[in-house]
C-alpha positions as CSV (number, residue, x, y, z in Angstrom):
1,M,0.0,0.1,0.1
2,S,1.2,3.3,-0.9
3,K,2.2,5.7,1.9
4,H,1.7,9.0,-0.7
5,E,-0.7,11.6,0.5
6,L,-3.3,11.8,-2.1
7,A,-4.9,15.6,-2.8
8,V,-8.8,15.7,-2.3
9,L,-10.5,17.6,-4.4
10,G,-13.5,19.7,-3.5
11,Q,-12.5,21.3,0.0
12,D,-13.4,24.6,-0.8
13,G,-17.1,25.7,-1.2
14,V,-19.1,25.8,-4.3
15,E,-18.3,29.6,-4.8
16,G,-14.3,28.5,-4.9
17,C,-14.8,26.1,-7.6
18,C,-16.9,26.5,-10.3
19,P,-19.9,28.8,-11.2
20,A,-23.6,27.0,-12.4
21,L,-22.5,25.6,-16.3
22,L,-25.7,27.7,-17.1
23,T,-24.3,30.9,-16.1
24,A,-21.0,31.2,-16.8
25,P,-18.5,29.1,-19.0
26,L,-15.9,26.8,-17.1
27,D,-12.1,27.6,-17.3
28,E,-9.7,25.3,-18.2
29,D,-8.9,24.1,-14.4
30,Q,-12.5,24.2,-13.5
31,A,-13.3,21.6,-16.2
32,E,-10.2,20.0,-15.3
33,T,-11.6,19.5,-11.6
34,L,-14.9,18.4,-12.4
35,A,-14.1,16.2,-15.1
36,K,-11.9,14.0,-12.3
37,V,-15.4,14.1,-10.2
38,F,-17.6,12.8,-13.3
39,K,-15.0,10.4,-14.2
40,A,-15.4,8.8,-11.1
41,L,-18.8,8.9,-11.0
42,G,-18.4,7.4,-14.8
43,D,-18.4,3.6,-13.6
44,P,-21.2,1.7,-12.8
45,V,-19.6,-0.3,-9.6
46,R,-18.5,3.4,-8.6
47,L,-21.8,5.0,-8.9
48,R,-23.4,2.2,-6.9
49,L,-20.8,2.3,-4.2
50,L,-21.6,5.8,-3.8
51,S,-25.4,5.1,-3.8
52,M,-25.1,2.6,-1.1
53,I,-22.5,4.5,1.3
54,A,-25.3,7.8,0.6
55,S,-28.5,6.0,1.4
56,R,-26.9,3.8,4.6
57,A,-28.8,4.6,7.5
58,G,-26.1,6.2,10.3
59,G,-24.5,7.8,7.3
60,E,-21.6,5.1,7.3
61,V,-21.1,1.8,6.0
62,C,-18.1,-1.2,6.6
63,V,-16.1,-2.1,3.7
64,C,-17.3,-5.9,4.5
65,D,-21.1,-5.0,3.8
66,L,-20.1,-3.3,0.5
67,T,-18.1,-6.0,-0.9
68,P,-20.5,-9.0,-1.2
69,A,-22.5,-6.8,-3.0
70,F,-20.4,-7.0,-6.4
71,E,-19.1,-10.0,-8.4
72,V,-15.5,-8.2,-8.6
73,S,-12.8,-9.3,-5.8
74,Q,-12.0,-7.0,-2.8
75,P,-9.0,-5.5,-4.4
76,T,-11.0,-4.0,-7.2
77,I,-13.6,-2.8,-4.8
78,S,-10.7,-1.1,-2.4
79,H,-9.8,0.6,-5.5
80,H,-13.0,2.2,-6.9
81,L,-13.5,3.4,-3.4
82,K,-9.8,4.9,-3.6
83,L,-10.8,6.6,-6.8
84,L,-13.8,7.8,-5.1
85,K,-12.4,9.2,-2.0
86,Q,-9.8,10.7,-4.1
87,A,-12.5,12.7,-6.2
88,G,-13.7,13.9,-2.7
89,L,-17.0,12.2,-2.7
90,I,-16.5,10.3,0.4
91,D,-14.5,10.1,3.3
92,S,-12.9,6.9,5.5
93,E,-12.0,5.8,9.0
94,R,-10.4,2.5,9.8
95,R,-11.4,0.8,13.1
96,G,-9.8,-2.2,14.0
97,T,-9.4,-4.5,10.9
98,W,-12.5,-2.8,8.8
99,V,-12.8,0.6,7.3
100,Y,-15.7,2.4,7.2
101,Y,-16.8,4.9,4.3
102,R,-19.2,7.7,4.7
103,L,-20.6,10.5,2.1
104,L,-18.9,13.8,1.7
105,P,-22.2,15.6,1.2
106,Q,-20.3,19.1,0.4
107,M,-19.2,17.6,-3.1
108,T,-22.7,16.4,-3.7
109,D,-24.0,19.8,-3.1
110,R,-21.7,21.2,-5.1
111,L,-22.4,18.9,-8.0
112,A,-25.9,20.0,-7.6
113,A,-25.3,23.5,-7.6
114,I,-23.0,23.6,-10.8
115,L,-25.7,21.5,-12.5
116,T,-28.8,23.5,-11.3
117,R,-30.2,26.2,-13.6
118,P,-30.4,29.7,-11.5
119,A,-33.7,30.0,-10.0
120,G,-35.9,32.1,-12.4
121,Q,-34.1,31.2,-15.4
122,V,-36.4,29.8,-18.1
123,P,-34.9,26.8,-20.2
124,A,-34.4,27.8,-23.7
125,E,-36.7,26.1,-25.6
126,T,-35.1,23.2,-27.7
127,A,-35.7,21.8,-31.3
128,P,-37.7,19.1,-31.8
129,A,-36.0,15.7,-32.1
130,A,-35.2,14.6,-35.3
131,G,-38.1,12.2,-36.1
132,A,-40.6,13.5,-34.0
133,A,-44.0,14.1,-35.0
134,S,-45.4,17.8,-35.1
């Protein structure tokens, strides 16, 4: 196991990172930061892991309860959890033999704020889909 310290994304507030996508274009650094988070969410196993952690009563879950839900090896689950942690979506705490994971709601709140249309903004009309009946 590596002893390198990993930078956790998303430790500042929403205002410190990114405007809502619908209010201003992202600059290169903002886009790169967000891409890392979306990449972490872009895998079905990681998305399920995040969902299992976020929906757990009590706010945390033991890795021993996560692993049996998947048809992949324990090291693969650990790798996916590491990527979610590096993206700033979850945190962990070792207790004896087991590691317990919990959601970092700041990051999910940040993603929601970035993707949410500002209050009062009316969505632009979109062209009908190709082949749609009039």
